[in-house]
C-alpha positions as CSV (number, residue, x, y, z in Angstrom):
1,X,20.0,-5.0,6.8
2,X,20.0,-4.1,3.2
3,X,21.1,-0.6,2.6
4,X,20.9,1.3,-1.0
5,X,24.1,3.6,-1.7
6,X,21.9,7.1,-3.1
7,X,23.5,10.5,-3.8
8,X,24.6,11.9,-0.2
9,X,24.4,8.9,2.0
10,X,22.6,5.2,2.5
11,X,19.5,4.5,2.9
12,X,17.2,2.0,3.7
13,X,15.4,-0.6,1.5
14,X,12.1,0.2,1.1
15,X,9.5,-2.7,0.9
16,X,5.9,-1.9,0.1
17,X,2.6,-4.2,1.7
18,X,-0.8,-3.9,-0.5
19,X,-3.4,-5.1,1.2
20,X,-7.1,-4.6,1.9
21,X,-7.0,-3.5,5.6
22,X,-10.9,-3.3,5.9
23,X,-10.4,-7.4,5.9
24,X,-6.6,-8.3,6.4
25,X,-5.7,-4.9,8.7
26,X,-4.5,-6.6,11.4
27,X,-2.7,-9.4,9.3
28,X,-0.9,-6.3,7.4
29,X,-0.3,-4.4,10.5
30,X,1.7,-7.4,12.0
31,X,3.9,-7.8,8.7
32,X,4.6,-4.2,8.7
33,X,6.0,-4.6,12.0
34,X,8.0,-7.4,11.3
35,X,9.8,-6.0,8.4
36,X,10.4,-2.9,10.1
37,X,11.8,-4.8,13.2
38,X,14.1,-6.3,10.5
39,X,15.6,-2.9,9.5
40,X,13.5,-2.4,6.7
41,X,11.2,0.5,5.3
42,X,7.5,-0.6,5.6
43,X,5.0,1.3,3.1
44,X,1.2,-0.1,3.8
45,X,-0.7,0.5,0.4
46,X,-4.6,0.0,1.7
47,X,-6.4,-1.1,-1.6
48,X,-10.0,-2.0,0.2
49,X,-13.1,-1.7,-2.1
50,X,-15.1,0.6,0.7
51,X,-14.1,3.1,3.1
52,X,-13.6,1.7,6.7
53,X,-12.5,2.9,10.1
54,X,-9.1,0.8,9.8
55,X,-6.3,2.9,10.4
56,X,-2.2,2.2,9.8
57,X,-1.9,2.8,6.3
58,X,0.8,5.1,4.6
59,X,-1.2,5.3,1.4
60,X,-4.9,5.0,1.9
61,X,-7.6,3.4,-0.4
62,X,-8.9,7.1,-1.2
63,X,-5.5,7.6,-2.6
64,X,-5.6,4.8,-4.5
65,X,-8.8,5.2,-6.1
66,X,-8.2,9.0,-7.0
67,X,-4.8,8.0,-8.4
68,X,-6.8,5.4,-10.5
69,X,-9.8,7.5,-11.2
70,X,-12.6,5.3,-9.3
71,X,-14.8,5.5,-6.5
72,X,-14.5,3.7,-3.3
73,X,-18.5,2.3,-4.0
74,X,-17.6,-1.5,-3.5
75,X,-19.3,-1.8,-6.6
76,X,-18.7,-3.9,-9.8
77,X,-17.4,-6.9,-10.8
78,X,-14.5,-8.1,-8.7
79,X,-12.2,-8.3,-11.0
80,X,-12.6,-5.1,-13.3
81,X,-12.1,-3.7,-9.4
82,X,-9.1,-5.5,-8.4
83,X,-7.3,-4.5,-12.1
84,X,-8.0,-1.0,-11.3
85,X,-7.1,-1.3,-7.7
86,X,-3.6,-2.8,-9.1
87,X,-2.9,-0.4,-11.7
88,X,-3.6,2.5,-9.5
89,X,-1.1,1.0,-6.4
90,X,1.4,0.3,-9.4
91,X,1.2,3.7,-10.4
92,X,1.8,5.2,-6.9
93,X,4.9,2.6,-6.3
94,X,6.5,4.0,-9.1
95,X,6.1,7.8,-8.9
96,X,7.1,7.5,-5.1
97,X,9.6,4.7,-5.1
C-alpha cells in the first residue's frame, strides 16, 4: 500500500480512472474495485459523449462537459470532442487532486 504524507497525517494515494461509462462501464467499475481492493483510493471520471443510465462515476460526464464548456450531444468530430473531454478531465484532476 502506498501512502502519502500530508499535513495532519497519512493519506492513501489516489488513482484516477478516465473512461466512457456508456460503452465501458462494466470494465471501468471492475477496475475501480480492483484498485480499491489493493488499498488505493479510486476516482472514476466519465467522459461519455451522450447521456446514459450507467451509474458509478465519481465525476459524471455532465460535470466534465460543464468544465469543458460543451454540451453532451454526441455530435461533432470525434477528434475535437476527444480533445475537449481530455482537456476538461485534466482540468478537473488538476483542480481536485
